[in-house]
N, CA, C and O of each residue as an XYZ file, in Angstrom:
720
protein
N      14.147     -3.668     10.200
C      14.291     -3.595     11.638
C      15.725     -3.154     11.936
O      16.677     -3.694     11.372
N      15.870     -2.178     12.819
C      17.193     -1.645     13.133
C      17.978     -2.613     14.004
O      17.411     -3.502     14.639
N      19.293     -2.426     14.023
C      20.165     -3.293     14.822
C      19.846     -3.150     16.311
O      19.873     -4.133     17.052
N      19.546     -1.934     16.743
C      19.205     -1.698     18.152
C      17.957     -2.484     18.535
O      17.918     -3.118     19.589
N      16.957     -2.443     17.697
C      15.694     -3.139     17.989
C      15.925     -4.651     18.010
O      15.318     -5.352     18.820
N      16.787     -5.161     17.138
C      17.090     -6.596     17.126
C      17.759     -7.026     18.429
O      17.445     -8.088     18.967
N      18.677     -6.209     18.938
C      19.341     -6.520     20.201
C      18.319     -6.554     21.333
O      18.368     -7.446     22.180
N      17.398     -5.599     21.357
C      16.360     -5.566     22.395
C      15.494     -6.810     22.322
O      15.181     -7.405     23.353
N      15.106     -7.208     21.134
C      14.264     -8.397     20.970
C      15.023     -9.657     21.398
O      14.437    -10.539     22.026
N      16.309     -9.754     21.071
C      17.103    -10.912     21.480
C      17.183    -10.988     23.004
O      16.992    -12.056     23.584
N      17.467     -9.853     23.652
C      17.536     -9.834     25.117
C      16.180    -10.184     25.732
O      16.113    -10.923     26.715
N      15.125     -9.665     25.165
C      13.777     -9.954     25.644
C      13.492    -11.451     25.555
O      12.952    -12.044     26.489
N      13.855    -12.054     24.432
C      13.626    -13.490     24.257
C      14.473    -14.312     25.220
O      14.012    -15.341     25.715
N      15.702    -13.882     25.497
C      16.530    -14.593     26.462
C      15.919    -14.547     27.865
O      15.947    -15.540     28.593
N      15.368    -13.392     28.238
C      14.704    -13.281     29.537
C      13.480    -14.191     29.582
O      13.225    -14.829     30.604
N      12.725    -14.259     28.497
C      11.560    -15.152     28.456
C      11.966    -16.622     28.574
O      11.292    -17.407     29.242
N      13.069    -16.988     27.921
C      13.562    -18.366     28.026
C      13.966    -18.663     29.466
O      13.668    -19.739     29.985
N      14.639    -17.717     30.111
C      15.055    -17.891     31.506
C      13.833    -18.034     32.421
O      13.801    -18.907     33.289
N      12.831    -17.173     32.221
C      11.616    -17.264     33.033
C      10.874    -18.575     32.792
O      10.299    -19.141     33.722
N      10.883    -19.058     31.561
C      10.244    -20.338     31.262
C      10.979    -21.476     31.966
O      10.349    -22.392     32.494
N      12.312    -21.417     31.975
C      13.093    -22.451     32.660
C      12.818    -22.433     34.164
O      12.701    -23.488     34.787
N      12.716    -21.243     34.743
C      12.396    -21.128     36.169
C      11.005    -21.691     36.438
O      10.807    -22.409     37.418
N      10.057    -21.376     35.590
C       8.699    -21.899     35.749
C       8.649    -23.407     35.641
O       7.928    -24.054     36.400
N       9.402    -23.985     34.712
C       9.437    -25.441     34.557
C      10.058    -26.087     35.798
O       9.565    -27.094     36.305
N      11.159    -25.479     36.279
C      11.812    -26.025     37.482
C      10.879    -25.962     38.689
O      10.829    -26.903     39.481
N      10.142    -24.863     38.833
C       9.203    -24.736     39.954
C       8.057    -25.739     39.816
O       7.601    -26.297     40.814
N       7.589    -25.971     38.590
C       6.505    -26.923     38.364
C       6.944    -28.354     38.642
O       6.122    -29.208     38.976
N       8.236    -28.615     38.505
C       8.757    -29.958     38.771
C       8.997    -30.181     40.269
O       9.408    -31.268     40.676
N       8.743    -29.165     41.077
C       8.885    -29.307     42.514
C      10.255    -28.933     43.053
O      10.564    -29.216     44.210
N      11.064    -28.313     42.241
C      12.389    -27.888     42.693
C      12.217    -26.690     43.624
O      11.468    -25.775     43.284
N      12.873    -26.655     44.776
C      12.718    -25.537     45.714
C      13.576    -24.323     45.370
O      13.307    -23.229     45.865
N      14.599    -24.487     44.536
C      15.530    -23.386     44.258
C      14.851    -22.159     43.633
O      15.099    -21.042     44.087
N      14.001    -22.326     42.607
C      13.396    -21.122     42.015
C      12.593    -20.306     43.028
O      12.683    -19.078     43.043
N      11.817    -20.971     43.864
C      11.015    -20.245     44.861
C      11.905    -19.575     45.893
O      11.605    -18.471     46.348
N      13.008    -20.238     46.269
C      13.948    -19.654     47.230
C      14.557    -18.377     46.658
O      14.629    -17.360     47.348
N      14.999    -18.427     45.391
C      15.622    -17.243     44.783
C      14.604    -16.121     44.561
O      14.937    -14.945     44.705
N      13.393    -16.475     44.219
C      12.355    -15.445     44.050
C      12.081    -14.762     45.382
O      11.987    -13.535     45.435
N      11.949    -15.538     46.468
C      11.751    -14.948     47.799
C      12.942    -14.095     48.214
O      12.767    -13.046     48.834
N      14.154    -14.538     47.876
C      15.358    -13.779     48.201
C      15.385    -12.446     47.453
O      15.742    -11.416     48.025
N      15.008    -12.469     46.179
C      15.006    -11.242     45.372
C      13.967    -10.251     45.895
O      14.225     -9.048     45.931
N      12.799    -10.745     46.300
C      11.718     -9.860     46.731
C      11.735     -9.561     48.235
O      10.766     -9.017     48.765
N      12.815     -9.906     48.919
C      12.858     -9.744     50.380
C      13.073     -8.305     50.828
O      12.680     -7.950     51.939
N      13.691     -7.458     49.991
C      13.937     -6.068     50.409
C      13.143     -5.120     49.519
O      12.840     -5.451     48.373
N      12.803     -3.931     50.046
C      12.054     -2.956     49.235
C      12.832     -2.494     48.001
O      12.244     -2.261     46.944
N      14.154     -2.363     48.137
C      14.950     -1.934     46.978
C      14.888     -2.964     45.855
O      14.769     -2.615     44.681
N      14.969     -4.226     46.231
C      14.889     -5.291     45.223
C      13.504     -5.345     44.579
O      13.386     -5.650     43.392
N      12.464     -5.055     45.348
C      11.112     -5.026     44.779
C      10.966     -3.909     43.743
O      10.338     -4.087     42.700
N      11.567     -2.745     44.057
C      11.523     -1.623     43.106
C      12.271     -1.999     41.830
O      11.789     -1.744     40.727
N      13.445     -2.603     41.980
C      14.218     -3.018     40.806
C      13.434     -4.055     39.999
O      13.351     -3.962     38.774
N      12.867     -5.033     40.687
C      12.094     -6.079     40.019
C      10.869     -5.487     39.312
O      10.539     -5.890     38.197
N      10.204     -4.542     39.955
C       9.049     -3.883     39.333
C       9.443     -3.088     38.105
O       8.734     -3.105     37.099
N      10.570     -2.389     38.174
C      11.051     -1.601     37.034
C      11.399     -2.515     35.861
O      11.047     -2.225     34.718
N      12.086     -3.613     36.146
C      12.433     -4.574     35.093
C      11.161     -5.174     34.492
O      11.069     -5.353     33.278
N      10.185     -5.482     35.342
C       8.929     -6.052     34.848
C       8.182     -5.072     33.953
O       7.628     -5.472     32.928
N       8.157     -3.792     34.326
C       7.495     -2.779     33.496
C       8.221     -2.635     32.160
O       7.582     -2.531     31.113
N       9.566     -2.629     32.193
C      10.341     -2.531     30.956
C      10.060     -3.726     30.046
O       9.883     -3.564     28.839
N      10.020     -4.922     30.627
C       9.716     -6.118     29.828
C       8.296     -6.064     29.263
O       8.053     -6.475     28.129
N       7.374     -5.559     30.060
C       5.994     -5.419     29.590
C       5.922     -4.454     28.402
O       5.236     -4.733     27.419
N       6.623     -3.328     28.489
C       6.612     -2.356     27.396
C       7.253     -2.923     26.132
O       6.728     -2.745     25.033
N       8.384     -3.606     26.288
C       9.035     -4.213     25.121
C       8.120     -5.276     24.512
O       7.997     -5.365     23.290
N       7.489     -6.070     25.349
C       6.583     -7.103     24.851
C       5.392     -6.530     24.107
O       5.015     -7.031     23.048
N       4.797     -5.477     24.662
C       3.656     -4.838     23.991
C       4.074     -4.201     22.670
O       3.354     -4.291     21.676
N       5.238     -3.558     22.662
C       5.739     -2.947     21.429
C       5.984     -4.007     20.366
O       5.628     -3.820     19.203
N       6.593     -5.119     20.764
C       6.844     -6.209     19.817
C       5.533     -6.802     19.309
O       5.411     -7.125     18.128
N       4.564     -6.942     20.192
C       3.263     -7.482     19.797
C       2.569     -6.572     18.797
O       2.032     -7.039     17.793
N       2.580     -5.285     19.067
C       1.933     -4.329     18.155
C       2.629     -4.311     16.804
O       1.966     -4.294     15.767
N       3.959     -4.315     16.802
C       4.668     -4.299     15.517
C       4.475     -5.603     14.758
O       4.480     -5.607     13.527
N       4.305     -6.712     15.475
C       4.055     -7.991     14.803
C       2.652     -8.034     14.204
O       2.434     -8.664     13.169
N       1.703     -7.363     14.857
C       0.335     -7.368     14.348
C       0.127     -6.404     13.192
O      -0.835     -6.532     12.435
N       1.033     -5.431     13.055
C       0.945     -4.537     11.905
C       1.234     -5.344     10.656
O       2.234     -6.056     10.576
N       0.374     -5.228      9.714
C       0.519     -6.007      8.496
C       1.413     -5.274      7.511
O       1.221     -4.088      7.244
N       2.379     -5.982      6.981
C       3.219     -5.451      5.913
C       2.666     -5.919      4.570
O       3.409     -6.104      3.606
N       1.363     -6.105      4.527
C       0.692     -6.611      3.348
C       0.857     -5.626      2.193
O       0.558     -4.442      2.349
N       1.331     -6.098      1.031
C       1.470     -5.186     -0.099
C       0.137     -4.617     -0.563
O       0.105     -3.573     -1.215
N      -0.965     -5.288     -0.234
C      -2.278     -4.774     -0.638
C      -2.585     -3.454      0.060
O      -3.336     -2.633     -0.466
N      -2.004     -3.246      1.252
C      -2.208     -1.977      1.942
C      -1.434     -0.852      1.272
O      -1.769      0.323      1.428
N      -0.394     -1.219      0.524
C       0.430     -0.235     -0.157
C       0.157     -0.300     -1.661
O       1.071     -0.201     -2.479
N      -1.130     -0.469     -2.007
C      -1.485     -0.579     -3.411
C      -2.682      0.313     -3.718
O      -3.375      0.803     -2.827
N      -2.890      0.499     -5.001
C      -3.969      1.353     -5.479
C      -4.858      0.517     -6.386
O      -4.370     -0.154     -7.295
N      -6.160      0.558     -6.140
C      -7.092     -0.226     -6.934
C      -7.286      0.427     -8.300
O      -7.599      1.613     -8.407
N      -7.093     -0.375     -9.329
C      -7.275      0.095    -10.700
C      -8.705     -0.154    -11.148
O      -9.358      0.730    -11.704
N      -9.189     -1.380    -10.899
C     -10.522     -1.744    -11.353
C     -11.058     -2.874    -10.484
O     -10.294     -3.700     -9.984
N     -12.351     -2.905    -10.310
C     -12.997     -3.976     -9.556
C     -14.208     -4.439    -10.346
O     -15.119     -3.660    -10.626
N     -14.205     -5.719    -10.701
C     -15.308     -6.288    -11.472
C     -15.826     -7.524    -10.751
O     -15.341     -7.869     -9.673
N     -16.793     -8.180    -11.337
C     -17.308     -9.417    -10.762
C     -16.248    -10.517    -10.783
O     -16.270    -11.422     -9.949
N     -15.329    -10.435    -11.732
C     -14.274    -11.444    -11.850
C     -13.191    -11.272    -10.788
O     -12.488    -12.225    -10.454
N     -13.058    -10.068    -10.266
C     -12.025     -9.822     -9.260
C     -11.574     -8.378     -9.249
O     -12.217     -7.491     -9.810
N     -10.474     -8.179     -8.608
C      -9.948     -6.833     -8.400
C      -8.574     -6.709     -9.039
O      -7.775     -7.646     -9.007
N      -8.305     -5.542     -9.620
C      -6.994     -5.255    -10.199
C      -6.399     -4.100     -9.408
O      -7.001     -3.032     -9.289
N      -5.189     -4.335     -8.863
C      -4.502     -3.307     -8.089
C      -3.079     -3.173     -8.595
O      -2.545     -4.067     -9.251
N      -2.481     -2.046     -8.279
C      -1.099     -1.786     -8.648
C      -0.402     -1.201     -7.422
O      -0.960     -0.349     -6.730
N       0.802     -1.655     -7.160
C       1.505     -1.181     -5.975
C       2.064      0.220     -6.205
O       2.263      0.648     -7.342
N       2.308      0.915     -5.112
C       2.850      2.270     -5.195
C       4.238      2.274     -5.839
O       4.520      3.167     -6.638
N       5.129      1.304     -5.523
C       6.417      1.292     -6.238
C       6.254      1.118     -7.750
O       7.029      1.684     -8.520
N       5.257      0.342     -8.186
C       5.014      0.196     -9.620
C       4.520      1.506    -10.220
O       4.889      1.850    -11.343
N       3.694      2.235     -9.488
C       3.228      3.550     -9.954
C       4.417      4.501    -10.069
O       4.502      5.278    -11.020
N       5.337      4.442     -9.100
C       6.527      5.292     -9.150
C       7.375      4.991    -10.380
O       7.944      5.904    -10.978
N       7.463      3.724    -10.759
C       8.222      3.361    -11.964
C       7.544      3.923    -13.214
O       8.215      4.404    -14.127
N       6.229      3.861    -13.250
C       5.495      4.434    -14.390
C       5.761      5.935    -14.465
O       5.965      6.478    -15.551
N       5.759      6.601    -13.321
C       6.023      8.037    -13.287
C       7.431      8.327    -13.802
O       7.628      9.257    -14.584
N       8.409      7.532    -13.366
C       9.795      7.746    -13.804
C       9.918      7.585    -15.322
O      10.633      8.348    -15.973
N       9.221      6.594    -15.883
C       9.259      6.401    -17.334
C       8.639      7.590    -18.051
O       9.130      8.021    -19.094
N       7.568      8.114    -17.492
C       6.907      9.265    -18.118
C       7.814     10.486    -18.085
O       7.894     11.227    -19.065
N       8.492     10.701    -16.976
C       9.334     11.893    -16.828
C      10.562     11.804    -17.726
O      11.093     12.835    -18.138
N      11.023     10.599    -18.038
C      12.176     10.443    -18.926
C      11.909     11.027    -20.310
O      12.843     11.376    -21.032
N      10.642     11.132    -20.675
C      10.278     11.675    -21.985
C      10.450     13.192    -22.054
O      10.466     13.764    -23.143
N      10.578     13.842    -20.904
C      10.684     15.299    -20.852
C      12.162     15.685    -20.734
O      12.882     15.180    -19.872
N      12.595     16.580    -21.609
C      13.989     17.036    -21.602
C      14.247     17.997    -20.443
O      13.405     18.836    -20.125
N      15.426     17.868    -19.810
C      15.845     18.835    -18.802
C      15.650     18.397    -17.362
O      16.055     19.115    -16.447
N      15.046     17.245    -17.133
C      14.854     16.763    -15.766
C      16.105     16.005    -15.351
O      16.544     15.088    -16.045
N      16.672     16.391    -14.221
C      17.899     15.761    -13.745
C      17.635     14.690    -12.684
O      18.260     13.630    -12.712
N      16.736     14.951    -11.769
C      16.453     14.007    -10.693
C      15.002     14.210    -10.273
O      14.491     15.330    -10.275
N      14.346     13.107     -9.913
C      12.951     13.212     -9.498
C      12.666     12.199     -8.405
O      13.141     11.064     -8.445
N      11.879     12.630     -7.425
C      11.433     11.758     -6.335
C       9.915     11.870     -6.246
O       9.391     12.850     -5.716
N       9.212     10.866     -6.766
C       7.746     10.922     -6.735
C       7.180     10.404     -5.413
O       7.752      9.522     -4.772
N       6.045     10.974     -5.027
C       5.266     10.501     -3.897
C       3.828     10.393     -4.373
O       3.307     11.311     -5.007
N       3.187      9.269     -4.067
C       1.839      9.013     -4.571
C       0.893      8.810     -3.399
O       1.188      8.064     -2.465
N      -0.260      9.494     -3.462
C      -1.310      9.342     -2.456
C      -2.596      8.953     -3.158
O      -2.884      9.434     -4.253
N      -3.357      8.093     -2.536
C      -4.635      7.669     -3.091
C      -5.715      8.588     -2.528
O      -6.101      8.449     -1.368
N      -6.198      9.512     -3.326
C      -7.221     10.458     -2.894
C      -8.622      9.985     -3.246
O      -8.797      8.922     -3.842
N      -9.618     10.780     -2.873
C     -11.010     10.409     -3.161
C     -11.349     10.565     -4.634
O     -12.146      9.795     -5.169
N     -10.750     11.560     -5.303
C     -11.034     11.799     -6.720
C     -10.020     11.135     -7.644
O     -10.098     11.306     -8.861
N      -9.081     10.388     -7.098
C      -8.033      9.754     -7.888
C      -6.686      9.963     -7.220
O      -6.596     10.383     -6.066
N      -5.663      9.662     -7.963
C      -4.310      9.779     -7.418
C      -3.872     11.231     -7.269
O      -4.178     12.086     -8.099
N      -3.152     11.476     -6.192
C      -2.474     12.760     -6.005
C      -0.995     12.438     -6.105
O      -0.456     11.694     -5.286
N      -0.343     12.999     -7.107
C       1.068     12.736     -7.357
C       1.854     13.992     -7.022
O       1.551     15.080     -7.512
N       2.871     13.827     -6.176
C       3.770     14.934     -5.847
C       5.143     14.596     -6.406
O       5.689     13.529     -6.126
N       5.691     15.495     -7.188
C       6.993     15.291     -7.812
C       7.982     16.307     -7.253
O       7.805     17.513     -7.423
N       8.995     15.826     -6.604
C      10.069     16.648     -6.044
C      11.239     16.465     -6.997
O      11.753     15.355     -7.134
N      11.670     17.538     -7.660
C      12.636     17.323     -8.726
C      13.732     18.375     -8.823
O      13.641     19.472     -8.271
N      14.757     17.990     -9.544
C      15.866     18.858     -9.890
C      15.853     18.966    -11.413
O      15.746     17.959    -12.114
N      15.961     20.183    -11.913
C      15.902     20.372    -13.363
C      17.105     21.152    -13.858
O      17.870     21.718    -13.076
N      17.253     21.168    -15.161
C      18.299     21.940    -15.825
C      17.843     23.398    -15.884
O      16.723     23.666    -16.318
N      18.677     24.342    -15.463
C      18.250     25.744    -15.446
C      18.119     26.371    -16.830
O      17.624     27.492    -16.953
N      18.555     25.665    -17.874
C      18.456     26.212    -19.228
C      17.038     26.157    -19.775
O      16.751     26.767    -20.805
N      16.155     25.443    -19.108
C      14.783     25.288    -19.576
C      13.845     26.196    -18.780
O      14.142     26.574    -17.647
N      12.731     26.532    -19.380
C      11.718     27.341    -18.715
C      10.984     26.479    -17.678
O      10.410     25.441    -18.009
N      11.015     26.924    -16.434
C      10.410     26.148    -15.345
C       8.899     25.978    -15.543
O       8.415     24.849    -15.462
N       8.136     27.040    -15.798
C       6.688     26.842    -15.951
C       6.323     25.919    -17.117
O       5.435     25.076    -16.992
N       7.016     26.083    -18.253
C       6.700     25.242    -19.407
C       7.067     23.785    -19.140
O       6.309     22.873    -19.471
N       8.247     23.578    -18.534
C       8.691     22.221    -18.251
C       7.763     21.541    -17.239
O       7.412     20.373    -17.404
N       7.370     22.267    -16.203
C       6.504     21.685    -15.178
C       5.137     21.338    -15.745
O       4.571     20.296    -15.413
N       4.602     22.211    -16.605
C       3.310     21.923    -17.219
C       3.412     20.683    -18.109
O       2.512     19.843    -18.116
N       4.504     20.574    -18.852
C       4.695     19.404    -19.709
C       4.835     18.129    -18.863
O       4.302     17.081    -19.226
N       5.539     18.222    -17.760
C       5.703     17.072    -16.868
C       4.358     16.659    -16.287
O       4.037     15.472    -16.235
N       3.568     17.645    -15.848
C       2.255     17.339    -15.283
C       1.378     16.613    -16.299
O       0.762     15.596    -15.981
N       1.327     17.134    -17.511
C       0.496     16.518    -18.547
C       0.998     15.130    -18.926
O       0.207     14.202    -19.094
N       2.328     14.990    -19.061
C       2.907     13.704    -19.458
C       2.670     12.644    -18.386
O       2.285     11.518    -18.699
N       2.896     12.999    -17.129
C       2.716     12.041    -16.037
C       1.252     11.628    -15.936
O       0.946     10.442    -15.810
N       0.352     12.596    -15.992
C      -1.072     12.284    -15.891
C      -1.507     11.368    -17.038
O      -2.185     10.365    -16.817
N      -1.120     11.715    -18.241
C      -1.502     10.920    -19.411
C      -0.894      9.517    -19.332
O      -1.580      8.536    -19.619
N       0.360      9.409    -18.954
C       1.033      8.113    -18.899
C       0.420      7.216    -17.824
O       0.249      6.017    -18.047
N       0.088      7.780    -16.661
C      -0.538      6.986    -15.599
C      -1.925      6.514    -16.003
O      -2.317      5.388    -15.696
N      -2.667      7.373    -16.693
C      -4.014      6.992    -17.102
C      -3.990      5.955    -18.216
O      -4.792      5.021    -18.210
N      -3.071      6.110    -19.178
C      -3.020      5.173    -20.301
C      -2.331      3.866    -19.921
O      -2.850      2.788    -20.212
N      -1.187      3.945    -19.286
C      -0.402      2.752    -18.983
C      -0.925      2.017    -17.758
O      -1.074      0.796    -17.778
N      -1.202      2.758    -16.695
C      -1.610      2.121    -15.449
C      -3.102      1.981    -15.275
O      -3.553      1.264    -14.382
N      -3.887      2.654    -16.116
C      -5.332      2.609    -15.962
C      -5.813      3.328    -14.710
O      -6.879      3.017    -14.179
N      -5.030      4.280    -14.244
C      -5.327      4.994    -13.005
C      -5.946      6.351    -13.289
O      -5.618      6.994    -14.286
N      -6.833      6.778    -12.422
C      -7.414      8.111    -12.520
C      -6.534      9.049    -11.687
O      -6.304      8.807    -10.503
N      -6.056     10.104    -12.309
C      -5.169     11.056    -11.635
C      -5.930     12.348    -11.407
O      -6.427     12.959    -12.353
N      -6.022     12.763    -10.156
C      -6.739     13.993     -9.862
C      -5.817     15.204     -9.917
O      -6.239     16.293    -10.307
N      -4.555     15.017     -9.527
C      -3.669     16.173     -9.453
C      -2.216     15.721     -9.513
O      -1.848     14.686     -8.957
N      -1.392     16.520    -10.202
C       0.054     16.309    -10.223
C       0.697     17.601     -9.750
O       0.638     18.624    -10.432
N       1.311     17.544     -8.576
C       1.984     18.717     -8.013
C       3.477     18.601     -8.250
O       4.063     17.531     -8.087
N       4.082     19.704     -8.634
C       5.513     19.707     -8.940
C       6.214     20.700     -8.024
O       5.788     21.846     -7.879
N       7.300     20.234     -7.410
C       8.146     21.094     -6.594
C       9.549     21.036     -7.173
O      10.205     19.995     -7.140
N      10.004     22.171     -7.707
C      11.361     22.256     -8.223
C      12.236     22.698     -7.057
O      12.136     23.826     -6.574
N      13.084     21.793     -6.623
C      13.877     22.023     -5.423
C      15.238     22.610     -5.739
O      15.774     23.391     -4.953
N      15.800     22.246     -6.873
C      17.172     22.644     -7.150
C      17.361     22.695     -8.650
O      16.622     22.066     -9.408
N      18.344     23.439     -9.059
C      18.716     23.493    -10.462
C      20.055     22.812    -10.622
O      20.996     23.078     -9.875
N      20.134     21.936    -11.598
C      21.380     21.224    -11.854
C      22.116     21.908    -12.984
O      21.500     22.466    -13.892
N      23.420     21.863    -12.927
C      24.220     22.400    -14.017
C      24.029     21.548    -15.256
O      23.729     20.359    -15.149
N      24.196     22.128    -16.407
C      23.934     21.410    -17.654
C      24.981     20.334    -17.941
O      24.793     19.542    -18.864
N      26.083     20.281    -17.175
C      27.107     19.285    -17.437
C      26.886     17.999    -16.637
O      27.648     17.048    -16.815
N      25.891     17.931    -15.775
C      25.617     16.723    -14.989
C      24.878     15.704    -15.846
O      24.182     16.062    -16.796
N      25.035     14.452    -15.503
C      24.371     13.408    -16.263
C      22.894     13.334    -15.912
O      22.501     13.664    -14.793
N      22.084     12.908    -16.855
C      20.654     12.831    -16.658
C      20.321     11.585    -15.851
O      20.781     10.486    -16.161
N      19.508     11.774    -14.805
C      19.018     10.689    -13.955
C      17.538     10.851    -13.813
O      17.068     11.937    -13.474
N      16.787      9.812    -14.060
C      15.335      9.893    -13.882
C      14.803      8.654    -13.268
O      13.597      8.544    -13.043
């Protein structure tokens, strides 16, 4: 959650606390809350301001409600490996990314890689965005990476891989350190 959003939520909660206090005071029979409410709503300009503030609070409240109802459940960010009568076996996308990184480390000449994994109908779709050493043949290296990643995911993770797409974005000089 960003700092800006936290400030908005804090202000929203303070307004709710204030409104709750006004409601409690009015329920206890205190005349002040009703007097101030009538005073605020006595002019058309104040009604417009009050309506605008109310709409803003409504929008912030609805946004907060929707974001709270969104589940950050890791199961939504996972891929099913197997389902049996005993239960279900799943693996998270970050774990799949680690398997991919280990597989790519076996290939010489890869300098940097950023994997993206999608769960397709025929199996995993893996997209590899990478930087390689220009001293190596791009087609041969990419084919080796595709085969290695597919084989490693199927053997280690038990995942069915439908496609491995490779995008070579940049060439690194041969004097840079290897990162995978």
